[in-house]
C-alpha positions as a Markdown table, in Angstrom:
| # | Residue | x | y | z |
|---|---|---|---|---|
| 1 | Unk | 135.0 | 83.7 | 101.4 |
| 2 | Unk | 135.1 | 83.8 | 105.5 |
| 3 | Unk | 132.9 | 85.6 | 107.8 |
| 4 | Unk | 131.7 | 88.8 | 106.1 |
| 5 | Unk | 131.0 | 91.7 | 108.2 |
| 6 | Unk | 130.2 | 95.1 | 107.8 |
| 7 | Unk | 132.9 | 98.3 | 108.1 |
| 8 | Unk | 131.5 | 101.5 | 109.5 |
| 9 | Unk | 134.3 | 103.2 | 111.3 |
| 10 | Unk | 132.3 | 103.7 | 114.6 |
| 11 | Unk | 129.3 | 103.7 | 112.8 |
| 12 | Unk | 126.2 | 102.0 | 114.4 |
| 13 | Unk | 123.1 | 102.1 | 112.0 |
| 14 | Unk | 121.5 | 98.4 | 111.7 |
| 15 | Unk | 123.2 | 96.6 | 114.2 |
| 16 | Unk | 122.7 | 95.6 | 118.0 |
| 17 | Unk | 124.3 | 98.5 | 120.0 |
| 18 | Unk | 125.4 | 99.7 | 123.5 |
| 19 | Unk | 123.1 | 101.9 | 124.5 |
| 20 | Unk | 120.2 | 102.1 | 127.8 |
| 21 | Unk | 116.8 | 102.0 | 126.5 |
| 22 | Unk | 115.5 | 105.3 | 128.4 |
| 23 | Unk | 111.5 | 106.1 | 129.6 |
| 24 | Unk | 109.3 | 107.4 | 126.9 |
| 25 | Unk | 108.8 | 110.2 | 128.9 |
| 26 | Unk | 112.3 | 111.9 | 128.7 |
| 27 | Unk | 112.4 | 111.9 | 125.0 |
| 28 | Unk | 113.7 | 115.1 | 124.0 |
| 29 | Unk | 114.0 | 116.7 | 120.5 |
| 30 | Unk | 116.5 | 118.9 | 118.7 |
| 31 | Unk | 117.2 | 120.6 | 115.6 |
| 32 | Unk | 121.1 | 120.4 | 115.7 |
| 33 | Unk | 121.1 | 122.0 | 111.8 |
| 34 | Unk | 118.6 | 123.1 | 109.3 |
| 35 | Unk | 119.7 | 123.3 | 105.4 |
| 36 | Unk | 119.5 | 125.9 | 103.8 |
| 37 | Unk | 121.7 | 127.2 | 100.5 |
| 38 | Unk | 124.6 | 124.4 | 101.5 |
| 39 | Unk | 122.3 | 121.1 | 100.2 |
| 40 | Unk | 118.8 | 120.3 | 100.6 |
| 41 | Unk | 116.3 | 117.5 | 101.7 |
| 42 | Unk | 118.4 | 114.7 | 102.9 |
| 43 | Unk | 117.1 | 111.5 | 102.1 |
| 44 | Unk | 118.8 | 108.7 | 104.2 |
| 45 | Unk | 120.7 | 108.4 | 107.6 |
| 46 | Unk | 123.7 | 109.2 | 109.2 |
| 47 | Unk | 127.1 | 108.2 | 110.0 |
| 48 | Unk | 129.0 | 109.3 | 113.5 |
| 49 | Unk | 132.8 | 108.6 | 114.0 |
| 50 | Unk | 134.0 | 108.2 | 117.0 |
| 51 | Unk | 134.5 | 111.8 | 117.8 |
| 52 | Unk | 130.6 | 112.3 | 117.5 |
| 53 | Unk | 130.8 | 114.4 | 114.0 |
| 54 | Unk | 127.8 | 113.3 | 112.0 |
| 55 | Unk | 127.8 | 112.9 | 107.8 |
| 56 | Unk | 125.5 | 112.4 | 105.5 |
| 57 | Unk | 124.2 | 113.6 | 101.6 |
| 58 | Unk | 121.7 | 115.8 | 100.5 |
| 59 | Unk | 120.2 | 114.8 | 97.6 |
| 60 | Unk | 119.7 | 117.9 | 96.0 |
| 61 | Unk | 121.6 | 121.5 | 97.1 |
| 62 | Unk | 125.0 | 122.7 | 97.1 |
| 63 | Unk | 127.1 | 124.6 | 94.3 |
| 64 | Unk | 126.2 | 122.4 | 91.4 |
| 65 | Unk | 122.9 | 121.7 | 92.1 |
| 66 | Unk | 123.1 | 118.0 | 92.3 |
| 67 | Unk | 123.3 | 117.3 | 96.3 |
| 68 | Unk | 126.1 | 117.4 | 98.8 |
| 69 | Unk | 127.5 | 115.1 | 101.0 |
| 70 | Unk | 128.8 | 117.3 | 104.2 |
| 71 | Unk | 130.3 | 116.7 | 108.0 |
| 72 | Unk | 128.7 | 118.6 | 111.0 |
| 73 | Unk | 130.5 | 118.9 | 114.1 |
| 74 | Unk | 129.9 | 120.4 | 117.4 |
| 75 | Unk | 131.1 | 123.8 | 118.3 |
| 76 | Unk | 133.5 | 124.4 | 121.6 |
| 77 | Unk | 130.8 | 126.3 | 123.9 |
| 78 | Unk | 127.3 | 125.2 | 121.5 |
| 79 | Unk | 126.2 | 124.7 | 118.1 |
| 80 | Unk | 127.2 | 123.2 | 115.6 |
| 81 | Unk | 129.0 | 123.6 | 112.3 |
| 82 | Unk | 128.3 | 122.1 | 108.9 |
| 83 | Unk | 131.2 | 121.9 | 106.2 |
| 84 | Unk | 130.0 | 120.7 | 102.8 |
| 85 | Unk | 133.1 | 118.2 | 101.4 |
| 86 | Unk | 131.2 | 117.8 | 98.3 |
| 87 | Unk | 129.1 | 119.4 | 95.9 |
| 88 | Unk | 127.9 | 116.9 | 93.1 |
| 89 | Unk | 126.9 | 117.9 | 89.8 |
| 90 | Unk | 130.2 | 118.6 | 87.9 |
| 91 | Unk | 131.1 | 117.8 | 84.6 |
| 92 | Unk | 131.5 | 114.3 | 84.7 |
| 93 | Unk | 130.3 | 113.9 | 88.2 |
| 94 | Unk | 127.7 | 112.0 | 89.7 |
| 95 | Unk | 123.4 | 113.9 | 90.5 |
| 96 | Unk | 121.3 | 112.9 | 93.8 |
| 97 | Unk | 123.7 | 111.0 | 96.0 |
| 98 | Unk | 119.8 | 109.5 | 97.9 |
| 99 | Unk | 121.7 | 107.3 | 99.8 |
| 100 | Unk | 123.9 | 108.2 | 102.5 |
| 101 | Unk | 127.4 | 107.1 | 103.2 |
| 102 | Unk | 129.5 | 104.6 | 104.6 |
| 103 | Unk | 133.5 | 104.8 | 105.8 |
| 104 | Unk | 136.8 | 102.4 | 105.5 |
| 105 | Unk | 139.3 | 101.8 | 108.4 |
| 106 | Unk | 140.5 | 105.1 | 107.1 |
| 107 | Unk | 137.8 | 107.5 | 107.4 |
| 108 | Unk | 137.1 | 107.6 | 103.9 |
| 109 | Unk | 133.6 | 108.1 | 102.7 |
| 110 | Unk | 131.9 | 105.9 | 100.2 |
| 111 | Unk | 128.5 | 106.5 | 98.3 |
| 112 | Unk | 126.2 | 106.7 | 95.3 |
| 113 | Unk | 124.1 | 108.9 | 93.2 |
| 114 | Unk | 121.3 | 108.1 | 91.5 |
| 115 | Unk | 122.1 | 109.7 | 88.3 |
| 116 | Unk | 125.0 | 111.2 | 86.8 |
| 117 | Unk | 128.2 | 110.2 | 85.7 |
| 118 | Unk | 130.3 | 109.7 | 82.0 |
| 119 | Unk | 128.2 | 107.2 | 80.8 |
| 120 | Unk | 125.1 | 107.7 | 78.6 |
| 121 | Unk | 122.0 | 107.8 | 80.0 |
| 122 | Unk | 122.9 | 109.4 | 83.6 |
| 123 | Unk | 122.4 | 106.3 | 85.0 |
| 124 | Unk | 124.6 | 107.0 | 88.1 |
| 125 | Unk | 128.2 | 106.4 | 89.7 |
| 126 | Unk | 129.6 | 105.1 | 92.7 |
| 127 | Unk | 132.4 | 107.4 | 94.1 |
| 128 | Unk | 134.8 | 107.9 | 96.9 |
| 129 | Unk | 135.3 | 110.9 | 99.0 |
| 130 | Unk | 139.3 | 110.8 | 100.0 |
| 131 | Unk | 140.2 | 112.3 | 103.6 |
| 132 | Unk | 143.8 | 112.4 | 103.2 |
| 133 | Unk | 143.2 | 115.0 | 99.8 |
| 134 | Unk | 140.7 | 117.2 | 101.7 |
| 135 | Unk | 137.9 | 115.3 | 100.9 |
| 136 | Unk | 139.2 | 115.0 | 96.6 |
| 137 | Unk | 136.0 | 112.8 | 94.9 |
| 138 | Unk | 136.9 | 109.8 | 92.8 |
| 139 | Unk | 134.2 | 108.4 | 90.7 |
| 140 | Unk | 135.2 | 104.3 | 91.1 |
| 141 | Unk | 132.5 | 103.2 | 89.1 |
| 142 | Unk | 130.2 | 104.5 | 86.2 |
| 143 | Unk | 127.0 | 102.8 | 85.4 |
| 144 | Unk | 126.4 | 102.4 | 82.0 |
| 145 | Unk | 122.8 | 99.9 | 81.8 |
| 146 | Unk | 122.4 | 97.3 | 79.6 |
| 147 | Unk | 122.2 | 93.5 | 80.2 |
| 148 | Unk | 125.7 | 93.7 | 81.7 |
| 149 | Unk | 125.3 | 96.8 | 84.0 |
| 150 | Unk | 122.8 | 98.0 | 86.2 |
| 151 | Unk | 121.8 | 101.8 | 86.9 |
| 152 | Unk | 120.3 | 104.1 | 89.5 |
| 153 | Unk | 121.3 | 103.2 | 93.0 |
| 154 | Unk | 119.4 | 104.3 | 95.4 |
| 155 | Unk | 120.9 | 102.4 | 98.0 |
| 156 | Unk | 123.5 | 102.5 | 100.6 |
| 157 | Unk | 127.1 | 100.7 | 99.7 |
| 158 | Unk | 128.7 | 98.4 | 102.3 |
| 159 | Unk | 132.0 | 96.8 | 102.7 |
| 160 | Unk | 133.3 | 93.2 | 103.3 |
| 161 | Unk | 136.7 | 92.5 | 105.5 |
| 162 | Unk | 138.9 | 92.6 | 102.2 |
| 163 | Unk | 137.4 | 95.8 | 101.4 |
| 164 | Unk | 135.6 | 95.4 | 98.7 |
| 165 | Unk | 131.5 | 97.2 | 97.9 |
| 166 | Unk | 128.4 | 95.4 | 97.6 |
| 167 | Unk | 125.1 | 97.5 | 96.7 |
| 168 | Unk | 121.9 | 96.9 | 94.7 |
| 169 | Unk | 120.5 | 99.4 | 91.2 |
| 170 | Unk | 116.9 | 99.7 | 90.9 |
| 171 | Unk | 117.3 | 99.3 | 86.9 |
| 172 | Unk | 119.4 | 97.8 | 84.2 |
| 173 | Unk | 121.2 | 93.9 | 83.9 |
| 174 | Unk | 120.0 | 91.3 | 82.0 |
| 175 | Unk | 116.3 | 92.1 | 82.2 |
| 176 | Unk | 116.6 | 96.1 | 83.1 |
| 177 | Unk | 114.8 | 95.0 | 86.2 |
| 178 | Unk | 117.7 | 96.2 | 88.6 |
| 179 | Unk | 120.9 | 94.4 | 89.5 |
| 180 | Unk | 123.0 | 93.8 | 93.1 |
| 181 | Unk | 126.5 | 94.3 | 92.4 |
| 182 | Unk | 130.5 | 94.1 | 93.8 |
| 183 | Unk | 133.2 | 96.7 | 93.4 |
| 184 | Unk | 136.8 | 95.3 | 93.6 |
| 185 | Unk | 139.7 | 97.4 | 93.5 |
| 186 | Unk | 142.5 | 96.1 | 91.7 |
| 187 | Unk | 146.0 | 96.9 | 91.8 |
| 188 | Unk | 146.4 | 99.8 | 89.7 |
| 189 | Unk | 143.7 | 101.5 | 91.6 |
| 190 | Unk | 140.6 | 100.8 | 90.0 |
| 191 | Unk | 137.8 | 99.1 | 90.3 |
| 192 | Unk | 136.0 | 96.4 | 89.0 |
| 193 | Unk | 132.2 | 95.4 | 88.8 |
| 194 | Unk | 130.8 | 92.3 | 88.8 |
| 195 | Unk | 127.0 | 91.3 | 88.7 |
| 196 | Unk | 126.2 | 89.1 | 91.6 |
| 197 | Unk | 122.3 | 88.7 | 90.6 |
| 198 | Unk | 120.2 | 90.0 | 87.4 |
| 199 | Unk | 116.6 | 90.7 | 89.1 |
| 200 | Unk | 114.0 | 89.2 | 87.0 |
| 201 | Unk | 109.5 | 90.5 | 86.5 |
| 202 | Unk | 108.4 | 86.9 | 87.3 |
| 203 | Unk | 106.8 | 85.4 | 89.9 |
| 204 | Unk | 109.9 | 83.4 | 91.3 |
| 205 | Unk | 111.8 | 86.5 | 91.2 |
| 206 | Unk | 111.7 | 90.3 | 92.4 |
| 207 | Unk | 112.7 | 93.6 | 90.8 |
| 208 | Unk | 113.8 | 96.7 | 91.3 |
| 209 | Unk | 115.6 | 96.8 | 94.6 |
| 210 | Unk | 115.1 | 99.8 | 96.2 |
| 211 | Unk | 117.2 | 98.5 | 99.7 |
| 212 | Unk | 121.1 | 98.3 | 100.4 |
| 213 | Unk | 122.4 | 94.4 | 100.9 |
| 214 | Unk | 123.2 | 93.3 | 104.4 |
| 215 | Unk | 125.7 | 90.4 | 105.1 |
| 216 | Unk | 124.8 | 87.2 | 107.2 |
| 217 | Unk | 128.1 | 85.6 | 109.1 |
| 218 | Unk | 128.4 | 83.5 | 106.7 |
| 219 | Unk | 128.9 | 85.7 | 103.9 |
| 220 | Unk | 125.6 | 85.6 | 102.4 |
| 221 | Unk | 123.8 | 88.9 | 101.3 |
| 222 | Unk | 120.1 | 89.2 | 102.3 |
| 223 | Unk | 117.8 | 92.2 | 101.2 |
| 224 | Unk | 114.7 | 93.7 | 99.3 |
| 225 | Unk | 112.9 | 94.4 | 96.4 |
| 226 | Unk | 110.3 | 97.0 | 95.7 |
| 227 | Unk | 108.2 | 94.8 | 93.4 |
| 228 | Unk | 108.1 | 91.4 | 91.5 |
| 229 | Unk | 107.6 | 88.6 | 93.7 |
| 230 | Unk | 104.3 | 85.6 | 93.7 |
| 231 | Unk | 101.8 | 88.8 | 93.6 |
| 232 | Unk | 103.9 | 92.0 | 92.2 |
| 233 | Unk | 104.3 | 93.3 | 95.9 |
| 234 | Unk | 108.0 | 93.0 | 96.1 |
| 235 | Unk | 110.4 | 90.2 | 98.0 |
| 236 | Unk | 112.8 | 89.8 | 100.3 |
| 237 | Unk | 115.6 | 87.9 | 98.9 |
| 238 | Unk | 119.5 | 86.0 | 99.7 |
| 239 | Unk | 122.2 | 85.7 | 97.7 |
| 240 | Unk | 124.5 | 82.9 | 98.4 |
| 241 | Unk | 127.9 | 82.3 | 96.9 |
| 242 | Unk | 129.3 | 79.2 | 95.3 |
| 243 | Unk | 132.0 | 77.6 | 93.4 |
| 244 | Unk | 133.2 | 79.6 | 90.6 |
| 245 | Unk | 131.6 | 83.1 | 91.9 |
| 246 | Unk | 128.6 | 82.3 | 91.0 |
| 247 | Unk | 125.6 | 83.6 | 93.1 |
| 248 | Unk | 122.4 | 81.5 | 94.0 |
| 249 | Unk | 119.1 | 83.8 | 94.7 |
| 250 | Unk | 116.6 | 82.7 | 97.4 |
| 251 | Unk | 113.0 | 83.9 | 98.1 |
| 252 | Unk | 112.5 | 84.5 | 101.2 |
| 253 | Unk | 109.1 | 86.2 | 101.1 |
| 254 | Unk | 106.5 | 87.3 | 98.8 |
| 255 | Unk | 105.1 | 90.3 | 100.1 |
| 256 | Unk | 101.3 | 90.4 | 100.0 |
| 257 | Unk | 98.6 | 93.1 | 99.5 |
| 258 | Unk | 96.0 | 91.1 | 101.9 |
| 259 | Unk | 95.0 | 93.0 | 104.6 |
| 260 | Unk | 97.4 | 91.7 | 106.9 |
| 261 | Unk | 100.8 | 91.8 | 105.2 |
| 262 | Unk | 102.9 | 94.6 | 104.3 |
| 263 | Unk | 104.5 | 95.7 | 101.1 |
| 264 | Unk | 106.2 | 98.3 | 99.6 |
| 265 | Unk | 109.7 | 98.3 | 101.3 |
| 266 | Unk | 112.2 | 100.9 | 101.0 |
| 267 | Unk | 114.9 | 100.4 | 103.5 |
| 268 | Unk | 117.5 | 97.4 | 103.8 |
| 269 | Unk | 116.8 | 94.7 | 106.6 |
| 270 | Unk | 118.4 | 94.1 | 109.6 |
| 271 | Unk | 119.6 | 91.2 | 111.8 |
| 272 | Unk | 119.1 | 90.3 | 115.3 |
| 273 | Unk | 121.7 | 88.3 | 117.7 |
| 274 | Unk | 119.7 | 85.0 | 116.8 |
| 275 | Unk | 119.5 | 85.7 | 112.9 |
| 276 | Unk | 115.9 | 87.1 | 112.5 |
| 277 | Unk | 115.6 | 89.7 | 110.0 |
| 278 | Unk | 113.3 | 92.7 | 110.8 |
| 279 | Unk | 112.2 | 95.0 | 108.5 |
| 280 | Unk | 109.5 | 98.1 | 107.9 |
| 281 | Unk | 107.1 | 98.1 | 105.2 |
| 282 | Unk | 105.7 | 101.8 | 103.9 |
| 283 | Unk | 101.7 | 100.5 | 102.7 |
| 284 | Unk | 100.2 | 97.5 | 104.0 |
| 285 | Unk | 98.9 | 95.8 | 107.1 |
| 286 | Unk | 95.6 | 96.4 | 108.7 |
| 287 | Unk | 95.6 | 100.2 | 108.0 |
| 288 | Unk | 97.2 | 100.1 | 103.9 |
| 289 | Unk | 99.9 | 102.8 | 105.4 |
| 290 | Unk | 102.8 | 99.9 | 106.0 |
| 291 | Unk | 103.9 | 97.4 | 109.2 |
| 292 | Unk | 106.8 | 96.3 | 111.2 |
| 293 | Unk | 107.7 | 92.7 | 110.3 |
| 294 | Unk | 110.2 | 90.3 | 111.3 |
| 295 | Unk | 111.3 | 86.9 | 108.9 |
| 296 | Unk | 112.8 | 84.3 | 111.2 |
| 297 | Unk | 114.6 | 80.8 | 110.0 |
| 298 | Unk | 113.0 | 77.4 | 110.2 |
| 299 | Unk | 114.9 | 74.1 | 110.3 |
| 300 | Unk | 113.1 | 73.6 | 107.2 |
| 301 | Unk | 114.7 | 76.4 | 105.3 |
| 302 | Unk | 111.4 | 78.5 | 105.1 |
| 303 | Unk | 111.8 | 81.9 | 106.5 |
| 304 | Unk | 108.3 | 82.7 | 108.4 |
| 305 | Unk | 106.6 | 86.4 | 109.0 |
| 306 | Unk | 105.4 | 88.0 | 111.5 |
| 307 | Unk | 104.1 | 91.5 | 111.7 |
| 308 | Unk | 104.8 | 93.1 | 114.8 |
| 309 | Unk | 102.9 | 96.4 | 114.3 |
| 310 | Unk | 100.2 | 98.3 | 112.2 |
| 311 | Unk | 100.8 | 101.7 | 111.5 |
| 312 | Unk | 97.7 | 103.9 | 111.9 |
| 313 | Unk | 96.1 | 106.8 | 110.6 |
| 314 | Unk | 95.2 | 107.8 | 114.1 |
| 315 | Unk | 97.3 | 111.0 | 115.5 |
| 316 | Unk | 98.8 | 108.5 | 117.9 |
| 317 | Unk | 101.2 | 106.6 | 115.0 |
| 318 | Unk | 102.7 | 107.1 | 112.5 |
| 319 | Unk | 102.5 | 106.0 | 108.9 |
| 320 | Unk | 104.3 | 105.2 | 105.7 |
| 321 | Unk | 108.0 | 104.3 | 106.6 |
| 322 | Unk | 110.7 | 104.7 | 104.0 |
| 323 | Unk | 113.2 | 104.0 | 106.4 |
| 324 | Unk | 115.6 | 100.9 | 108.2 |
| 325 | Unk | 115.3 | 99.7 | 111.5 |
| 326 | Unk | 118.0 | 100.3 | 114.5 |
| 327 | Unk | 118.3 | 97.6 | 117.6 |
| 328 | Unk | 119.7 | 98.3 | 121.0 |
| 329 | Unk | 121.2 | 95.7 | 122.9 |
| 330 | Unk | 118.0 | 94.9 | 124.8 |
| 331 | Unk | 116.0 | 94.0 | 121.7 |
| 332 | Unk | 114.1 | 97.3 | 121.2 |
| 333 | Unk | 113.6 | 98.8 | 117.8 |
| 334 | Unk | 113.7 | 102.0 | 116.6 |
| 335 | Unk | 112.7 | 103.7 | 113.4 |
| 336 | Unk | 111.1 | 106.9 | 111.5 |
| 337 | Unk | 107.7 | 107.2 | 109.9 |
| 338 | Unk | 107.2 | 110.2 | 106.9 |
| 339 | Unk | 103.6 | 110.5 | 107.8 |
| 340 | Unk | 101.4 | 110.9 | 110.9 |
| 341 | Unk | 102.1 | 111.7 | 114.3 |
| 342 | Unk | 100.3 | 114.8 | 116.2 |
| 343 | Unk | 100.9 | 117.3 | 113.5 |
| 344 | Unk | 101.1 | 114.5 | 110.1 |
| 345 | Unk | 104.6 | 115.4 | 109.7 |
| 346 | Unk | 106.0 | 112.0 | 110.2 |
| 347 | Unk | 107.6 | 110.1 | 114.2 |
| 348 | Unk | 110.4 | 108.7 | 115.6 |
| 349 | Unk | 109.2 | 105.7 | 117.2 |
| 350 | Unk | 110.4 | 102.7 | 119.5 |
| 351 | Unk | 108.9 | 99.2 | 119.5 |
| 352 | Unk | 109.4 | 97.5 | 122.9 |
| 353 | Unk | 109.1 | 93.5 | 123.1 |
| 354 | Unk | 106.3 | 92.1 | 125.3 |
| 355 | Unk | 107.2 | 89.4 | 127.8 |
| 356 | Unk | 104.9 | 86.8 | 126.6 |
| 357 | Unk | 104.6 | 87.8 | 122.6 |
| 358 | Unk | 103.4 | 91.4 | 121.3 |
| 359 | Unk | 105.3 | 94.9 | 121.1 |
| 360 | Unk | 104.5 | 98.1 | 122.5 |
| 361 | Unk | 105.4 | 101.0 | 120.3 |
| 362 | Unk | 106.3 | 104.3 | 121.8 |
| 363 | Unk | 106.3 | 107.7 | 119.8 |
| 364 | Unk | 109.7 | 109.5 | 120.9 |
| 365 | Unk | 108.5 | 112.3 | 118.8 |
| 366 | Unk | 105.9 | 113.7 | 116.5 |
| 367 | Unk | 107.5 | 116.3 | 113.5 |
| 368 | Unk | 105.3 | 119.3 | 113.3 |
| 369 | Unk | 107.2 | 121.7 | 110.3 |
| 370 | Unk | 107.7 | 124.4 | 112.1 |
| 371 | Unk | 110.7 | 127.0 | 111.7 |
| 372 | Unk | 112.1 | 125.1 | 114.7 |
| 373 | Unk | 111.6 | 121.4 | 113.5 |
| 374 | Unk | 111.6 | 119.3 | 110.7 |
| 375 | Unk | 108.7 | 117.0 | 108.4 |
| 376 | Unk | 109.0 | 114.0 | 106.9 |
| 377 | Unk | 112.1 | 112.3 | 108.1 |
| 378 | Unk | 112.7 | 109.2 | 105.5 |
| 379 | Unk | 115.7 | 107.8 | 106.7 |
| 380 | Unk | 117.3 | 105.3 | 109.7 |
| 381 | Unk | 117.7 | 106.7 | 113.0 |
| 382 | Unk | 121.5 | 105.7 | 114.4 |
| 383 | Unk | 122.5 | 105.9 | 118.0 |
| 384 | Unk | 125.9 | 107.6 | 119.4 |
| 385 | Unk | 127.6 | 105.8 | 122.1 |
| 386 | Unk | 126.1 | 107.1 | 125.0 |
| 387 | Unk | 122.1 | 106.1 | 123.8 |
| 388 | Unk | 121.4 | 109.2 | 121.8 |
| 389 | Unk | 119.7 | 108.9 | 118.8 |
| 390 | Unk | 120.3 | 111.1 | 115.4 |
| 391 | Unk | 118.1 | 111.4 | 112.1 |
| 392 | Unk | 117.3 | 114.0 | 109.2 |
| 393 | Unk | 114.1 | 115.0 | 107.8 |
| 394 | Unk | 113.4 | 115.7 | 104.3 |
| 395 | Unk | 111.6 | 118.9 | 104.4 |
| 396 | Unk | 111.0 | 121.8 | 107.6 |
| 397 | Unk | 112.7 | 124.4 | 105.1 |
| 398 | Unk | 115.5 | 122.7 | 103.1 |
| 399 | Unk | 115.4 | 119.2 | 105.5 |
| 400 | Unk | 116.9 | 119.2 | 109.0 |
| 401 | Unk | 119.1 | 117.1 | 111.3 |
| 402 | Unk | 118.1 | 116.6 | 114.5 |
| 403 | Unk | 119.0 | 115.0 | 117.7 |
| 404 | Unk | 116.5 | 112.6 | 120.3 |
| 405 | Unk | 117.9 | 112.3 | 124.0 |
| 406 | Unk | 117.2 | 110.0 | 126.7 |
């Protein structure tokens, strides 16, 4: 397969980016947009194009009540305009895009919905929004569930360099416990699906993958499952391509409910430049409200876990993270928690490595849920090219889009 990378035009999500790490005291949050009648409750992170426009999804609202895909653009003289690119929920369409979008090199947008579609059972779809056609939607795949297909994709898609799409479904597959899949474009203009792995509810496999996949530089895929593994609290796994198109799964870590380890991972993993994996858990740890963790490979092919931060119920910390992390070029980690903070409306935080070991946390913003602020950020943050952070909150009215400036 060769070297594989994520293709997101001018998008900075789960990779190292060239951004300055600002002093904590200088952080300023501003709500750029509050949703009203044009979508509601954005669940996943934004993407940024080369012009600084933001793109995302809302899981409900819109013309048909099934959610929207939107673009947010800055107005000359200040303020922002939102454009609804598509309202989900029409006849034969998907419904409920919990995942964010991904862009190809031409600026077309791709995503998933957890419900809807033409297949019996409302199992969700993979869709494309075609820029050249005035943002017309094309359904690329209708999930059918059953032993030969997945169902109910929650997570963001990724591209490889050949233009194939990869993702996960929470349900369906041979064992009814979720799948990892690939969609490949064909000459006739359609897309063919291949199931790379069907998850199983056993001690040797995880199941119900709610998070998306990432590639390493060798073409292996990495992800997490919400449940399963040795204690049924989820796994981190790798899928390795082999001869004949066969993929082999390796469990890197089974999360534990032991008062130390985190568990219930919703967000995708990320790599640093040394090949270490990072993620956040929604529960577990010393306070049972989530952790930030690192998985490091060893010479013996074993992956060691290190807990970098235990979230707490104190007002000086956040708790219950649903999001992926992002990493800047200095090795600092950034993320969100849906709960905690001064007002218990969630936080945006930074973790900074300390010389000699350990990590320091800085709360960049505590959300308060008032009309001037959002609440419950469940999505990852994203950098623009000058180091500003952007994100979404599920609540605070029908949700918000915010910016944190250094």
